[in-house]
Structures are given as C-alpha cells and as structure tokens.
N, C-alpha and C positions, 0 to 999 in steps of 0.2 A: 504494500500500500504506500510505502514511503517513496517508491519510484514514480508513482503517478503524481504525487505532490511535487516532486522535483521537476517533472516534465511541465506541469502546469505553471510553476513559478518561472521556468525558463521561457515558456511561450509568452507569458505576460511581460517579462522583462525584455523580450526581444522587440517590443513595440514602444519602448520608452522614447519620448520625443525630446529632442534638444531644443528647448524653448528659446534659448538665447540666439541660436542660429536661425531659427524660424522668425524671430522678431527682427533681427538684423536684415534678413532677406526681404521681409515685408516692407521694412523702411526703405531699403534700397530700391525696391520695385516701385513704391509710391513716389519716391523722389524722382525717378526716371520718368514716370508718367506726368508728374507736375512739370518737370523741365521741358518735356516734349510738347505739352499743351501750351506752355508759355511761348515757346519758339513758334508753334503753329499760329497762335493768335497774333504775335508780333509780326510774323512773316506775312500774314494776310494784310495787315495794316500798312506794311512797307510796300507791298506790291500795289496796293490801291492808291498810294500816295502820289505817284507820278502820272497816273492815267486821268484823262479828261472824262468827265461824266457825260455820256451820250444817251439821250433819251430815245427809246424805241420809236417814238412818233416822228422823229426827224428824218427817218429814212423814207424815200419815195421810190416807187417802182415804176 
C-alpha cells in the first residue's frame, strides 16, 4: 500500500508550477503587447500626418 502512496505523491509533485517564471513570462508578454499597440497607434498617426484629406465627393467620373 505504501507504493501506491509514493506513486500518487510523485504524480502530484510532477505538476508543481513555477509561479515566478509564469509571472515573469506574463509580464513580458503584456509588455510586448503594450509596446506593439503603442507603435501601431503612433504609426497610424504618423502616416496620416502628411496626407491631404480628400473627400469622396470631389471625384467626378
């Protein structure tokens, strides 16, 4: 009976999570997403800065 207890303890301990690594990985992922979203928003404003605003009604066919 003690061999079953030993196996169950081994199975449970095999799935111990390293919370520090998980936390650091999540923070890095969140930081990358925030950085990319800022670049995307700033890039759209930079691209629109030099273009003239043309209304669709000014075209004649």
